[in-house]
C-alpha positions as a printed Julia matrix, in Angstrom:
125×3 Matrix{Float64}:
   0.0    0.0     0.0
   1.26   3.46   -0.94
   1.03   5.82    2.02
   1.9    9.5     2.36
   2.14  11.33    5.68
   2.61  15.11    5.9
   4.08  16.88    8.91
   5.62  20.21    9.87
   2.57  22.45    9.77
   1.85  24.98   12.47
   1.33  28.62   13.39
   3.8   31.21   12.09
   3.92  35.0    11.77
   3.95  36.71    8.38
   7.46  36.87    6.95
   8.52  33.71    8.74
   9.57  30.33    7.37
   8.32  26.78    7.68
   9.31  23.41    6.19
   6.78  20.68    5.46
   7.72  17.01    5.11
   6.02  14.19    3.23
   7.08  10.69    4.26
   6.32   8.12    1.56
   6.14   4.36    2.03
   5.12   1.28    0.06
   7.24   1.79   -3.09
  10.74   2.8    -4.14
   9.33   6.0    -5.73
  12.58   6.59   -7.64
  10.77   7.55  -10.87
   7.5    8.86   -9.38
   6.3   12.45   -9.54
   5.5   14.27   -6.28
   3.52  17.44   -5.77
   2.19  19.79   -3.11
  -1.32  21.23   -3.18
  -3.11  23.46   -0.7
  -6.7   24.28    0.15
  -7.56  27.49    2.03
 -10.72  27.39    4.18
 -13.81  27.59    1.98
 -11.8   27.65   -1.26
 -10.81  25.24   -4.03
  -7.71  23.08   -3.91
  -4.82  24.74   -5.74
  -1.44  23.68   -7.08
   1.73  24.7    -5.24
   4.73  22.77   -6.61
   5.69  19.51   -8.35
   8.91  17.57   -8.89
   9.66  14.47  -10.98
  12.6   12.07  -10.66
  14.62  14.46  -12.83
  16.09  17.51  -11.11
  15.16  19.56  -14.19
  11.46  18.7   -14.06
  10.32  21.11  -11.37
   7.41  23.56  -11.57
   5.93  26.14   -9.17
   2.74  28.12   -9.02
   3.27  31.81   -9.78
   1.97  32.73   -6.32
   4.83  30.89   -4.56
   7.67  31.14   -7.1
  10.78  32.55   -5.47
   9.47  31.84   -1.96
   8.81  28.08   -1.85
  11.19  25.23   -2.75
  10.29  21.58   -3.33
  12.96  18.92   -2.84
  13.41  15.21   -2.12
  16.04  13.34   -0.14
  18.71  11.05   -1.58
  16.72   7.92   -0.66
  13.63   9.29   -2.48
  11.37   8.51    0.46
  10.8   12.02    1.83
   9.64  15.13   -0.04
   9.97  18.62    1.43
   8.39  22.0     0.89
  10.51  24.87    2.2
   8.37  27.97    2.62
   9.95  31.4     3.09
   8.46  34.9     3.38
   5.09  33.47    4.36
   1.97  35.59    3.88
  -1.48  35.35    5.5
  -2.82  34.22    2.09
  -0.63  31.1     2.4
  -2.89  29.88    5.22
  -4.3   26.52    4.11
  -4.28  22.78    4.57
  -1.29  21.48    2.63
  -1.41  18.07    0.92
   1.29  15.86   -0.54
   0.41  13.86   -3.68
   2.18  11.37   -5.94
   1.71   9.28   -9.09
   3.84   6.76  -10.98
   3.05   8.22  -14.41
   1.97  11.81  -15.06
   1.05  12.18  -18.73
  -1.11  15.28  -18.32
  -0.38  18.53  -16.54
   1.6   18.07  -13.32
  -0.3   21.1   -11.98
  -3.67  19.33  -12.07
  -4.85  17.37   -9.04
  -6.45  14.88  -11.46
  -2.93  13.7   -12.37
  -2.34  12.2    -8.92
  -3.89   9.09   -7.42
  -2.25   8.97   -3.97
  -2.74  11.64   -1.31
  -1.75  12.33    2.27
  -4.1   13.48    5.03
  -2.82  17.05    5.02
  -1.14  19.38    7.5
  -2.43  22.8     8.54
  -0.38  25.96    8.01
  -1.66  29.17    9.59
   0.08  32.49    8.94
  -0.83  35.44   11.17
  -0.29  39.15   10.53
């Protein structure tokens, strides 16, 4: 069974930093694509960042480009989202997602078939 578990969420002041972790189990995941999505209260789920097995295949949403960084460890079992210069609009439940083959847009949640339970990030002003 493929399982994803997010952690690292919490309460932070605007301008601060936070790092989220996604622990993956059940597969080697060496060639899988991983992504982060977020869902603010009462709003639609939106794309944040995605990364394939290639270091060149990385994409970010315009709203987080230059502030957030997605990475994965050498063992390919943990994916991270480093968030800097946080804003109140970044407040949301953050979800980790993965798929073995992404043939469509990596920015679409329909491209992923495995999801974590989410971790809450709250940014205060």
